[in-house]
N, C-alpha and C positions, 0 to 999 in steps of 0.2 A: 746820380749816379755817382758812385763813390768809384774814384780809381785808387788804383794802387803799384806800386811798382813789381815789374816781376823779373825773377832772374833767369839767366838761360836755361833755357830744359822746362821752363815754370809754363804751365798754359795761361796763354791771356782771359782775360776776364771776357766775355761774349760779346760783352755790351762795348766793350772796345775795337774789338775783332770785326764788328759789324761798324764801326765808325772808323777805324783805316779801311775797310774795303767801300764804305759809302764815299768816303773821301778821295778812292782811289777815283771811281767810276765819275764823282763828277770833275775831278779835276783834267781823266782825260778828254770828257766833255767839253771841257772848259777850253780847252789845247786847240780846239780845232774852231773856237769862235770867236766875235766880234771883239768881246770883251778881253780878250787874253792876254795881253799888257798887265793891265789894270791885277787880273787875276794874280799873274806871276809874281807880280810886284810885293802881292799883300802878300801871299804866301812864305815867298822869301823872306819878307818881315817877320814874320810869324814863326820859321824855324829858325831863325838867328837867333831872336830872343829867347825861345829855347836852349842853344847852346850859349849862352853868355854874351850877347851880342846885344847890347839892350837897346840899340834905337833901332837896331835893323839896316844900319847905314852902312855897316864896316864889310868887311870883305867874305864872312860869313855870307851875308844877304847876296853878295854878287856872284858868289861860288853858286847858290843856292840856284840863282836867276840862269846860270849858265846851264844847270844842270836842268831847270826846268823847259828852255829853249832848245837842249842837243832831245829832250827827250819828245817835245813837241815835233820839231825836225824828221826822227824814225818813224813816228805815228802818223806825221803826214805824207810820207815816202810811202809807209806801210799801206795805207790804207788808199793810197793812191795803185800801187801797185798789187793791190788786190790778196796783201800778204796776212792773213787774219790774225796768225801764230806770234809775228811780230808786233801787230799792234796789242793784243793780249801780253805779250808780253813787256810790254810798257807800261800799263796799269799794274800788271804783278808785281814789277820793280819799285810803283809807288804804294803800291798798296804795303810791301814788305817795309819799304823807308818810313811810311806812316805807321806803321805797327813798330818800329826801332825806338821812334821819336815819342809814345805813349806811353811804352815802358819804361823809358827814361824821365818822362816829364810829365807826369798825370796830369799836369795843369793845361799841357799842350790840348787836352780832350776837351775843355770849354772852348777853345780857339777853334781847335779843327772843328766841331760842332756847331758855332756861331756862322764861319765860314761854309761849310755844306748845307747848312739851312737856308742861306742867303741866296747862294748861289744855284739852288734844286728850285726848277718851277715846279708853284703849286699844282697840284696833281687836279686831274679834270674828274668834273663829279660826274660826269657819262664818258665811259670806256667804250661804247659803241660793243661789237660782240652778239653773243649769243647770249640770251634770257630761256631759261626754261622754266614753265612753270606748273605745277600742278596743284590738282584740287584733290584731296580728300576728307571722306564724310560724304554727307549730302550737301549737294545744293538749287536749291527752286529759282529759276526767273535765269536771268541774264547775268553772265559773270564775267566782270571784264580786268585781266591781268597785266599790267605791265609792270617794265622798269622805270618808265616817265611818260606821259602824257602829256601832249602841247596842241591845242585846238580845242575843237569839238569832238565828242565820243558818238556816235550814231551805232543804233543795233540794225542789223542788217535784217533784222522782226519788224520795221516799224517800232511802233509806241507799243504793242501787244506783244510778250514774248511768248513763245511758242508752247502749248499745253504739257506737261509734263505727265509720265505714267502713274496715275493714280488722282491725277490735281483733276478738281470736280468745279474750280473757278470756274465761273462764266467769260469766256471770251467775245 
């Protein structure tokens, strides 16, 4: 992925825009999780490096930690009150902040991507839901279609498949 700085009014690289959206989504999910303090501190350090605070221990890191904690309080209150718009506003605000930071500091993309990758739970191999299978063309005998099969599969016809039209095989 190549990052480039954009000026006001220019469109952002779609990959960076997607990264900002993924970052905001991940951040909001982490705000209500058990490991919030570690995520907050790590993100504060990353933000402060991009603004000249080399170690992430200065005033900028404290300011970002405070902003993150305030956002968390707003999010928790919004969710507790069933205010979905306010919860969405928290995510939108951080998406916008991440986009601005990515525009100003293309190197931030690698750090944000690593953080998102680390904090995003692995996708499940099976999502559940509905599976729709179709067979086209001719099929003779038993056909089994499945997303995944565990255990043994048995035919409801026993060991001999039913006769098909035009099938002269003795049963």
